[in-house]
C-alpha positions as CSV (number, residue, x, y, z in Angstrom):
1,M,0.3,-0.3,0.2
2,A,1.0,3.8,-1.5
3,N,1.5,5.9,1.2
4,I,0.7,10.1,1.1
5,A,0.5,12.9,2.5
6,L,-0.6,16.2,0.2
7,V,0.6,18.8,2.2
8,Y,-0.6,22.2,1.3
9,Y,-1.6,25.3,1.7
10,S,-4.0,27.3,-0.3
11,G,-5.1,31.8,0.1
12,Y,-8.0,31.8,-1.8
13,G,-8.4,28.3,-3.3
14,H,-7.2,28.2,-6.4
15,T,-4.2,26.1,-4.6
16,A,-7.1,23.6,-3.2
17,K,-9.0,23.3,-6.4
18,L,-5.0,21.6,-7.7
19,A,-4.8,20.0,-4.3
20,K,-8.7,17.9,-5.2
21,A,-6.7,17.1,-8.6
22,V,-3.6,16.2,-6.9
23,E,-5.5,13.6,-4.6
24,E,-7.7,12.2,-7.2
25,G,-4.5,11.1,-9.5
26,A,-2.9,10.2,-6.6
27,L,-6.3,7.9,-5.1
28,S,-7.1,6.3,-8.9
29,V,-3.6,4.5,-8.2
30,E,-4.7,0.5,-6.3
31,N,-3.4,0.2,-3.0
32,T,-3.5,4.1,-2.5
33,V,-3.9,5.9,1.0
34,V,-3.5,9.9,0.5
35,H,-3.4,12.1,3.7
36,V,-4.5,15.5,2.7
37,L,-3.3,17.9,5.7
38,R,-4.9,21.8,4.6
39,I,-2.0,24.3,6.5
40,D,-4.4,26.5,8.0
41,D,-3.8,30.2,7.6
42,E,-2.3,31.4,11.2
43,G,0.5,28.7,9.0
44,Q,-1.2,25.8,11.2
45,L,-1.0,21.5,10.3
46,P,-4.4,19.7,11.5
47,D,-4.0,17.6,14.5
48,G,-1.7,14.7,14.0
49,A,-0.3,15.1,10.7
50,W,3.0,15.0,11.9
51,K,2.5,12.0,12.5
52,R,1.2,11.8,9.0
53,L,4.2,13.1,7.8
54,A,6.2,10.5,9.6
55,D,4.7,7.7,8.6
56,A,3.9,8.7,4.5
57,D,6.3,6.6,1.5
58,A,5.5,10.0,-0.4
59,V,5.3,13.1,0.6
60,I,3.2,16.4,-2.1
61,Y,4.4,19.4,-1.3
62,G,1.5,22.0,-2.8
63,S,2.3,26.7,-2.4
64,P,0.4,29.7,-3.8
65,T,3.4,31.8,-5.5
66,Y,3.0,34.6,-3.7
67,M,5.6,37.7,-4.9
68,G,8.1,35.3,-6.1
69,G,8.1,32.2,-3.5
70,P,5.6,30.4,-1.9
71,A,3.0,31.5,1.2
72,W,4.4,32.4,4.2
73,Q,1.9,29.6,5.6
74,F,4.4,26.8,3.8
75,K,7.7,28.4,4.6
76,R,6.1,28.0,8.9
77,F,5.2,24.2,8.0
78,A,8.9,24.0,6.8
79,D,10.8,26.0,8.2
80,T,9.4,24.3,11.6
81,S,9.9,21.2,9.5
82,S,12.9,21.5,11.2
83,R,12.4,19.0,13.8
84,P,11.9,16.0,11.5
85,W,15.1,17.2,9.6
86,Q,17.1,17.0,12.4
87,D,17.0,12.9,12.7
88,L,16.4,12.4,9.0
89,A,13.3,11.3,9.5
90,W,12.3,11.6,6.2
91,K,15.0,11.0,4.0
92,D,14.4,8.4,1.6
93,K,10.9,9.1,1.0
94,L,9.9,10.2,-1.9
95,A,8.9,14.3,-2.5
96,A,6.5,16.0,-5.5
97,G,5.7,19.7,-5.9
98,F,2.6,22.0,-7.0
99,T,1.8,25.4,-7.0
100,N,-0.5,27.9,-8.4
101,S,-0.3,31.7,-8.8
102,G,-2.1,34.4,-11.3
103,A,0.2,35.2,-13.7
104,L,1.4,33.1,-17.0
105,N,4.9,33.3,-15.0
106,G,4.7,34.9,-12.1
107,D,7.3,33.1,-11.0
108,K,5.7,30.0,-10.1
109,F,9.9,27.9,-10.7
110,S,10.8,30.2,-7.8
111,T,8.0,27.7,-5.6
112,L,8.8,24.9,-7.6
113,T,12.5,25.5,-6.8
114,Y,11.4,26.1,-2.5
115,L,9.8,23.0,-3.1
116,F,12.0,21.0,-4.2
117,T,14.7,22.8,-1.7
118,L,12.8,21.6,1.2
119,S,13.0,18.0,0.3
120,Q,16.9,17.8,-0.4
121,Q,17.0,19.5,3.0
122,H,15.6,16.3,4.2
123,G,17.1,14.2,2.2
124,Q,13.9,13.2,-0.1
125,I,13.8,11.3,-3.6
126,W,11.7,14.3,-5.8
127,I,9.3,13.2,-8.5
128,G,8.5,15.5,-10.9
129,T,5.6,15.4,-14.5
130,G,7.8,13.7,-16.7
131,L,5.6,15.0,-19.3
132,P,6.7,16.5,-22.3
133,A,5.5,20.8,-22.8
134,A,2.6,20.9,-24.5
135,N,4.0,23.9,-26.8
136,Y,2.6,23.6,-30.2
137,K,0.5,26.1,-31.8
138,R,-2.5,24.6,-31.3
139,N,-2.0,24.0,-27.4
140,G,-3.5,26.2,-25.4
141,P,-5.3,25.1,-21.6
142,N,-7.4,23.0,-21.8
143,D,-3.8,20.4,-22.4
144,L,-1.8,18.2,-20.2
145,N,1.1,20.7,-18.8
146,W,0.4,23.7,-20.9
147,T,2.7,25.6,-18.4
148,G,5.7,23.7,-19.4
149,G,5.9,22.8,-15.9
150,F,9.4,20.0,-15.8
151,S,10.3,20.0,-11.9
152,G,5.9,19.9,-10.7
153,A,2.7,20.8,-11.3
154,M,2.4,24.5,-12.5
155,A,-1.3,25.6,-12.7
156,I,-2.8,29.4,-13.9
157,S,-5.5,30.3,-12.0
158,P,-6.4,34.6,-13.4
159,V,-6.2,36.8,-10.6
160,D,-10.3,37.6,-10.9
161,A,-10.6,34.4,-11.5
162,S,-13.0,32.2,-8.8
163,P,-11.4,28.9,-7.9
164,E,-14.5,27.5,-10.2
165,E,-12.8,28.9,-13.1
166,A,-9.3,28.1,-13.1
167,P,-7.1,26.5,-12.8
168,R,-8.5,25.2,-16.1
169,K,-8.5,21.9,-17.6
170,G,-5.2,21.1,-18.3
171,D,-3.7,22.2,-15.1
172,L,-5.6,20.9,-12.9
173,D,-5.3,16.6,-15.4
174,T,-1.7,17.8,-15.4
175,A,-1.8,17.6,-11.7
176,R,-3.7,15.0,-11.6
177,H,-0.9,13.0,-13.5
178,L,1.5,14.7,-10.9
179,G,-0.8,12.4,-7.9
180,K,-0.5,9.1,-9.9
181,R,2.9,9.8,-10.8
182,V,3.9,9.9,-7.1
183,A,1.9,7.0,-6.1
184,Q,2.8,5.1,-8.9
185,F,6.5,4.8,-7.5
186,A,5.6,4.6,-3.7
187,G,3.5,1.9,-4.6
188,R,7.0,0.4,-6.2
189,I,8.6,0.5,-3.2
190,A,6.4,1.0,0.1
191,L,7.1,-1.7,2.2
């Protein structure tokens, strides 16, 4: 059985929608359990979250990109994770990440790099999307990996779009793909 912890922050609901798609993708793989750990507006995890993270085979990190990096609420979680870091408690767990911002670029790569670096601080094994970019004239927001994210799932939610309007289909499909990919790898290594 693959045991996945999905830890994320969402300020306006768009990143929560993306997290739901990641969860759906992971759950599409047989014998997978996903524990969704939403960071609250004060940067706190729900009760029992640290135990869920300790027991996980994989941790998928998510944060909106604000001002070129992750939300401070996610950063608070990351800073607090120095407790398990001291004992290398997450060493060799799989890791992956996703982010969302209002602009086409929005410096989302900076957030994914932050999530990757966090995983490497913990000695984790990073899983990217494994997808080619949808970078032909015929491609658009409904296509898989139309944002061209390789290191993680990226989404675009225009600042005037509600969570019902964005992220769009292609971004959600890419998030599902990432969740499924992590679950498949986790199933291979789960003891």
